[in-house]
N, C-alpha and C positions, 0 to 999 in steps of 0.2 A: 675594081673601080673604087677609088677613094671618094669619100664624100667630104667636101670641105664646106663647113657651115660658116656662114658669115658671123662675125662676132656679134654678140648680143649687145645692143646699145645700153649704156648705163641708165639706171633708173633716173627719172627726172628729180632734180633737187627738190627737197621739201620746201613748200612755200610757207611764208609767215601765216600763222593762224589769225583769224579776226581779232582775237584778244591781243596777240603780239603786235598787230598793226595799230590797234588802239593805244597800247602801251608806248609804242614808238612815237606815235603822233603826240601823245600827251607829254612825253619827255622832251620831244623836239620843241614844243611850244611852251614849256614850263617857264613861268614868270612873265609870259606875254599876256597882255590884256587887249580887249577890243576897245572900240571908240568910247564905249560907255564905262570902261574901267573894270569890266567883268573878266574873269579868267578866260583866256582864249579857248581853252579846252571845252568850255560850255558850247561855244559856237560849233566846234568840230563834232561834238556829240549830237547837237541838234540837226546838223546837216546829215550825219550818218543815219540818224533816226528818220529824217525826212526822206532819204533815199529808200530806206526799208519800207516805210509807209506807202511809197509810190510804186512798190513792187520791184525795186532794184535787187540785183543779185549780190553775192559776196564780193565780187570784183569791184562793183560800183560802190559798195559800202566801204571797202578798203580805200578806194580813191577818195571817197568823201572825207574819211579821217585824214588823208594826206593832201587834200586839194589845195591848201595854201602853203604847204611846207617848203616847196622849192621857191615859190614867189617871195615868201617871207625870209628866205635864207635860213630857215630852221633846219632844213636838210639840203644837201647839195644835189645837183643834177647827177653827179657821179654816184652818190649814194643810191639815188633812185634807179639808175641804170644797172647797178650791181645787186640791188635788193632782191630777195627771194619772193618776188611778186609776179603775177602773170603779166605778159606783154600788154594785154588789154588794160589792166589797172594802171600800168606805167603810162600808156598812151593817154588815158583819161586825165591823169594828173598833169601830164605835159600840156594837154589841150587846155586845161583850166589855169595854167600858169601864164599870167600876163607878161608880155615882153615890154621892156622900157620903151616908151614912146609909141606903143602899138595903138592903132586906131580901133575903136570899139567894133567897127564893122569887120575888121580882120580877125579880131578875137572871137567874135560870134561865129564867123564863118568856120574857123578852126574847130570850135566846139561842135557845130552842126555836122562837120565832116568826120568827127571821131565817134564811132559807135559807142553808145552808152554815156557819153559826156553830157549831153543836154539834160538828161534826167538828174545828174549830180548838180549841175549848175542851177536847175530849177529849184532844187532843195536848198542850195546855198542862197539864191536870191530870195526865196520865201522867208528864210530865217533873217537875212540881212534887212529885209523890208518889214519885218514884224513891227507893228505899231508900238508894242510895249517896249521893244528895244530902241526904236527911234525916239520915243517920247522923252527919254532921259537926256537927249542931246539938245544943244542950243538950236534955235530955230533955223539959223542959216545953214548949219551942218545938216539938220534934218531935211530941209528943203533940197539941198544939193544932192544928198544921198538918195532921197526919194525919186528925184528926176533921173539920176544915174541908173537906178535899178529899173525904173519904168522903161527907160530907153533900151536897156539890155534885154528886158523881157520882150519888147517889141522886135528887136533884131533877131531874137531866137524864135519868134513866132509863138510865144507862150501866151495863153489866155490867163486872165486873172484867176488866182486860186479861189476855191470855194471857202466858206467860212471856217472850215476845219483845216485849211491848208492842204486841201485834197489834191486830187489828180489834175495836174496841168497836162496839156498835150501840145506837142510841137512836132514838126517834121523832124524825123531822125532822132526822136527822144527815146525810142524803145531801147531794149537791151541790145 
C-alpha cells in the first residue's frame, strides 16, 4: 500500500516589517506637506503612535502608516493589493481611502464595517483635530476642518478624547 502525501503548501510570503512599512510610507509621501506646511510624514508618525497608544496591533499600526497613501496617489491600489501585507492591513487601508464624491455617511459605514479600521480613523481624527495643528491655519479653514472632524467623529460614534488624546470608544472600534 503506497502512501501518497499531499504536497506541502509553500510557506507564507514574508510580510513587510513595521520598519519597512514606515520606510515605504515615508518614501511614498516624501516632499508632501500637510495643510500647515509640515512634512506629511509627521502626521503619519502621529497616527501610528496614536494607534499604538490606543492598544492597536501591528496590522493596525501598518495601516496607520499607509492610511492616506492610496487616497493621495502616493501608492497605487495595485501596489497595495500586491504588497507583502496582511489582508486585514490592506482592508483597513482601503476602508480609510475616501472615494471621489463619497458621502461622509458611506465612508463612516465602511470604516465601521471593517474590523480594526475605526481605531485607526480615531487616531487620524485625533491628530487632525489637534488644536496646536489647527491653530496655524486661517480661521475659515480651521472652522471648516473642525466641523468636518466633529461630524466624522459623530458618524463613527466616537466620544471626545480625553486631555491626553486617550482612549476613544466606538462600536466596532476594537481589533
